[in-house]
C-alpha positions as CSV (number, residue, x, y, z in Angstrom):
1,M,-6.0,-16.5,-13.5
2,Q,-8.8,-14.4,-12.0
3,L,-6.8,-13.9,-8.9
4,L,-3.8,-12.6,-10.8
5,K,-6.0,-10.3,-12.8
6,R,-7.6,-8.9,-9.7
7,I,-4.2,-8.3,-8.0
8,A,-2.9,-6.7,-11.2
9,L,-5.9,-4.4,-11.4
10,F,-5.5,-3.2,-7.8
11,A,-1.8,-2.7,-8.2
12,I,-2.2,-0.7,-11.4
13,V,-4.9,1.5,-9.8
14,N,-2.7,2.0,-6.7
15,I,0.4,2.9,-8.7
16,A,-1.5,5.2,-11.1
17,V,-3.0,7.2,-8.2
18,M,0.4,7.6,-6.5
19,I,2.0,8.7,-9.8
20,M,-0.7,11.3,-10.2
21,F,-0.2,12.5,-6.7
22,T,3.6,12.7,-7.3
23,M,3.0,14.7,-10.4
24,V,0.8,17.2,-8.5
25,L,3.5,17.6,-5.9
26,L,6.1,18.2,-8.6
27,L,3.8,20.8,-10.2
28,L,3.4,22.6,-6.9
29,Q,7.2,22.5,-6.5
30,S,7.6,24.2,-9.9
31,M,5.3,26.9,-8.6
32,G,7.5,27.6,-5.6
33,V,5.6,25.6,-3.1
34,I,7.8,23.7,-0.7
35,V,7.2,19.9,-1.0
36,P,9.2,17.0,0.5
37,Q,11.9,15.2,-1.4
38,N,12.4,11.5,-1.8
39,L,8.9,10.9,-3.1
40,G,10.0,7.8,-4.9
41,F,11.5,6.3,-1.7
42,D,8.3,7.1,0.3
43,A,6.2,5.5,-2.4
44,G,8.3,2.4,-2.4
45,I,8.2,2.1,1.4
46,A,4.4,2.6,1.3
47,L,3.9,0.0,-1.4
48,F,6.1,-2.6,0.3
49,F,4.8,-2.3,3.8
50,G,1.3,-1.6,2.7
51,F,0.8,-4.8,0.7
52,S,3.3,-7.1,2.4
53,G,1.5,-7.0,5.8
54,A,-1.9,-7.6,4.2
55,F,-0.7,-10.5,2.1
56,V,1.2,-12.1,4.9
57,S,-2.0,-12.0,7.0
58,L,-3.9,-13.6,4.1
59,L,-1.3,-16.4,3.5
60,M,-1.4,-17.2,7.3
61,S,-5.2,-16.9,7.7
62,K,-6.0,-20.6,7.3
63,W,-3.1,-21.6,9.7
64,A,-4.1,-18.9,12.2
65,A,-7.7,-20.0,12.2
66,K,-6.8,-23.6,12.9
67,T,-4.2,-22.7,15.5
68,F,-5.9,-19.9,17.5
69,M,-9.5,-21.1,17.2
70,G,-8.5,-24.8,17.7
71,V,-10.3,-26.0,14.6
72,K,-10.6,-29.7,14.2
73,V,-10.7,-30.6,10.5
74,L,-13.0,-33.3,9.4
75,D,-11.1,-35.9,7.4
76,P,-13.3,-37.1,4.5
77,N,-11.4,-40.5,4.4
78,A,-11.9,-41.2,8.1
79,E,-14.8,-42.7,10.0
80,L,-17.1,-39.8,10.9
81,S,-20.3,-39.6,12.8
82,G,-23.5,-39.3,10.8
83,Y,-23.8,-35.6,11.6
84,D,-20.2,-34.8,10.8
85,R,-20.4,-36.8,7.5
86,W,-23.6,-34.8,6.6
87,L,-21.9,-31.5,7.4
88,L,-18.8,-32.4,5.3
89,E,-20.9,-33.5,2.3
90,T,-23.2,-30.5,2.6
91,V,-20.3,-28.1,2.4
92,H,-18.7,-30.0,-0.5
93,A,-22.0,-30.2,-2.4
94,Q,-22.4,-26.4,-2.1
95,A,-18.8,-25.8,-3.1
96,Q,-19.4,-27.9,-6.3
97,A,-22.6,-26.0,-7.0
98,A,-20.6,-22.8,-6.7
99,G,-18.1,-24.0,-9.2
100,L,-15.2,-24.4,-6.9
101,K,-12.6,-26.8,-8.4
102,K,-11.1,-27.8,-5.1
103,M,-13.2,-28.5,-2.1
104,P,-12.6,-26.4,1.1
105,E,-11.6,-28.1,4.3
106,V,-14.4,-28.4,6.8
107,G,-13.8,-28.0,10.5
108,I,-15.4,-27.6,14.0
109,Y,-14.1,-25.5,16.8
110,M,-15.3,-25.9,20.4
111,S,-17.0,-22.7,21.5
112,P,-20.4,-21.7,23.0
113,E,-20.7,-18.9,20.5
114,V,-23.2,-19.5,17.6
115,N,-20.9,-18.7,14.6
116,A,-19.0,-19.9,11.6
117,F,-16.4,-18.5,9.3
118,A,-14.5,-19.1,6.1
119,T,-11.0,-18.2,5.4
120,G,-7.9,-19.1,3.3
121,P,-5.5,-17.5,0.9
122,S,-7.4,-18.6,-2.2
123,K,-10.5,-20.4,-3.5
124,S,-8.4,-23.6,-3.9
125,N,-7.0,-23.4,-0.4
126,S,-9.7,-22.5,2.1
127,I,-11.6,-23.8,5.1
128,V,-15.1,-23.5,6.4
129,A,-15.4,-23.8,10.2
130,F,-18.4,-24.1,12.5
131,S,-18.6,-23.5,16.2
132,S,-19.9,-26.4,18.4
133,G,-22.4,-23.9,19.8
134,L,-23.9,-23.3,16.3
135,L,-24.1,-27.0,15.5
136,S,-25.9,-27.7,18.8
137,K,-28.4,-24.8,18.6
138,M,-29.3,-24.7,15.0
139,S,-31.4,-27.0,12.9
140,Q,-29.9,-28.8,9.9
141,D,-31.7,-26.4,7.6
142,E,-30.2,-23.4,9.4
143,V,-26.7,-25.0,9.4
144,E,-27.1,-25.7,5.7
145,A,-27.8,-22.0,5.1
146,V,-24.9,-20.9,7.2
147,S,-22.7,-23.3,5.3
148,A,-23.9,-21.8,2.0
149,H,-23.2,-18.3,3.3
150,E,-19.6,-19.2,4.1
151,V,-19.1,-21.0,0.8
152,G,-20.4,-17.8,-0.8
153,H,-17.5,-15.9,0.7
154,I,-15.0,-18.4,-0.9
155,A,-16.7,-18.4,-4.3
156,N,-16.9,-14.6,-4.4
157,G,-13.2,-14.3,-3.5
158,D,-14.0,-12.1,-0.6
159,M,-10.8,-12.9,1.4
160,V,-8.5,-11.9,-1.5
161,T,-10.5,-8.8,-2.4
162,Q,-10.5,-7.6,1.2
163,T,-6.8,-8.2,1.4
164,L,-6.2,-6.1,-1.7
165,I,-8.4,-3.3,-0.4
166,Q,-6.6,-3.4,2.9
167,G,-3.3,-3.3,1.0
168,V,-4.3,-0.2,-1.0
169,I,-5.6,1.5,2.2
170,N,-2.3,0.7,4.0
171,T,-0.3,2.0,1.1
172,F,-2.0,5.4,1.1
173,V,-2.0,5.7,4.9
174,I,1.8,5.1,5.0
175,F,2.5,7.3,1.9
176,F,0.4,10.3,2.9
177,A,1.5,10.1,6.5
178,R,5.2,10.2,5.5
179,I,4.7,13.0,3.0
180,I,2.9,15.3,5.4
181,A,5.2,14.4,8.3
182,R,8.2,15.2,6.2
183,M,6.7,18.6,5.2
184,V,6.0,19.4,8.9
185,A,9.5,18.3,9.9
186,T,11.1,20.4,7.2
187,A,9.0,23.5,8.1
188,T,9.9,23.2,11.8
189,S,13.6,23.0,11.0
190,S,13.9,25.7,8.3
191,G,17.2,27.4,8.3
192,D,19.0,24.4,9.9
193,S,21.5,23.3,7.2
194,N,22.4,20.2,9.3
195,N,18.9,18.8,8.9
196,P,17.8,19.3,5.3
197,N,15.1,16.7,5.7
198,G,13.7,18.2,8.9
199,N,13.7,17.3,12.6
200,I,13.7,13.5,12.9
201,M,11.7,13.4,16.1
202,V,9.0,15.7,14.7
203,F,8.9,13.5,11.6
204,F,8.5,10.4,13.7
205,L,5.8,11.8,16.0
206,V,3.7,13.3,13.2
207,N,4.1,10.2,11.1
208,M,2.8,8.0,13.8
209,A,-0.1,10.3,14.7
210,L,-1.1,10.6,11.1
211,Q,-0.9,6.8,10.5
212,I,-3.2,6.3,13.4
213,A,-5.7,8.9,12.2
214,F,-5.6,7.9,8.5
215,G,-5.7,4.2,9.5
216,F,-8.9,4.8,11.4
217,L,-10.4,6.5,8.4
218,G,-9.2,3.8,6.1
219,G,-10.7,1.2,8.4
220,L,-14.1,2.7,7.7
221,I,-13.7,1.8,4.0
222,V,-12.6,-1.7,4.8
223,N,-15.5,-2.1,7.1
224,A,-17.9,-0.8,4.5
225,F,-16.7,-3.5,2.0
226,S,-17.0,-6.1,4.8
227,R,-20.7,-5.2,5.3
228,Y,-21.3,-5.3,1.5
229,R,-19.8,-8.7,1.2
230,E,-22.1,-10.0,4.0
231,Y,-25.1,-9.0,2.0
232,K,-23.7,-10.7,-1.1
233,A,-22.9,-13.9,0.8
234,D,-26.5,-13.9,2.3
235,A,-27.9,-13.6,-1.3
236,F,-25.6,-16.4,-2.5
237,A,-26.8,-18.6,0.4
238,G,-30.4,-17.8,-0.4
239,N,-29.9,-19.0,-4.0
240,I,-28.0,-22.2,-3.0
241,A,-29.8,-23.3,0.2
242,G,-33.1,-21.3,-0.1
243,R,-34.0,-17.9,1.1
244,D,-36.3,-19.1,3.9
245,K,-33.5,-21.2,5.3
246,M,-31.1,-18.3,5.3
247,I,-33.7,-16.0,7.0
248,A,-34.3,-18.7,9.6
249,A,-30.5,-19.0,10.2
250,L,-30.2,-15.2,10.7
251,R,-33.1,-15.3,13.1
252,A,-31.4,-18.1,15.0
253,L,-28.3,-15.9,15.2
254,Q,-30.4,-13.1,16.7
255,R,-31.7,-15.4,19.4
256,N,-28.2,-16.6,20.3
257,S,-26.1,-13.5,20.0
258,Q,-25.0,-13.3,23.6
259,A,-22.0,-15.7,23.5
260,I,-18.8,-14.2,21.9
261,D,-15.5,-16.1,21.4
262,S,-12.8,-13.5,21.7
263,R,-9.8,-15.8,21.5
264,H,-8.7,-14.4,18.2
265,P,-10.3,-10.9,17.5
266,A,-9.0,-10.8,14.0
267,M,-11.3,-13.7,13.0
268,A,-14.3,-11.6,13.8
269,T,-14.6,-10.1,10.3
270,M,-14.6,-13.6,8.8
271,K,-17.6,-14.9,10.8
272,I,-21.2,-14.9,9.8
273,S,-22.2,-12.9,12.8
274,N,-20.4,-10.2,14.7
275,H,-21.7,-7.7,17.2
276,P,-22.2,-4.3,15.5
277,G,-19.9,-1.5,16.8
278,W,-21.1,1.6,18.5
279,A,-21.9,3.0,15.1
280,L,-22.7,1.3,11.8
281,L,-19.6,2.8,10.2
282,M,-17.4,1.0,12.7
283,S,-19.1,-2.4,12.2
284,T,-17.8,-5.2,10.0
285,H,-21.3,-6.7,9.7
286,P,-24.7,-5.1,9.0
287,P,-27.4,-5.5,11.7
288,L,-29.0,-8.9,11.4
289,E,-32.4,-7.3,10.9
290,K,-31.1,-5.4,7.9
291,R,-29.8,-8.6,6.4
292,I,-33.1,-10.3,6.9
293,E,-34.9,-7.4,5.3
294,A,-32.5,-7.5,2.3
295,L,-33.3,-11.2,1.8
296,Q,-37.0,-10.6,2.1
297,R,-36.7,-7.9,-0.7
298,G,-34.8,-10.4,-2.8
299,Q,-31.5,-8.5,-2.7
């Protein structure tokens, strides 16, 4: 029910903003300003492609993680080693403490990187995966904290929320790019009665250029939310596993940040640690030191 409410809220906000923008364009048209036609068509195209791509990615996220990262899922009904059994029970105990009604799958992927991630289309259909590098280089207390961090992402509904934000961003990128491109194409073909909607090639080139530019700017918003959710997941882990354990886990990540698994770059935003970009605005994760400071302040 919460998932449906969240989707409905984002959809209503998205549609409301587009309606307001359309009304502004119609007002400008009544004042003699040349504005593009087919606004409803452009809005429909933007909504469809903006959200469909984001939701397809979400629905496939769990399968993609297993396939591209080679995640081996631990079967709770199978004979497991003592450590694997402890890992499975730790994740499930934290999930129960977080109020999850269905336990996430727990898996391990072979990689020298010290990392872990959580993904899945919903709280009831998720997976928490750990790299073999993390399990071999971190203590059990540190692994427990990392596990709580990933369970926090699931409990907070971060994957769904990020998908909705990405869908809204995609919609506006496509919509505004098409509107501006149509205006430019119309202006460059004025007087040509055979092309009332403007030069098709101009429309295509301008549309593509604007989608790239707007997409870059929109990505900054998505990255900002990604950084915000890392702080929230750290705080969640501090409450569930203990603040000192979470700080120790982040310091362990600092000591082992050299190895990077680049088999599936799209998974980077889901992991507990990711190398910051050339600027903070481009990074999906805050600097580890900032995350440690936030925990020490009790945030």
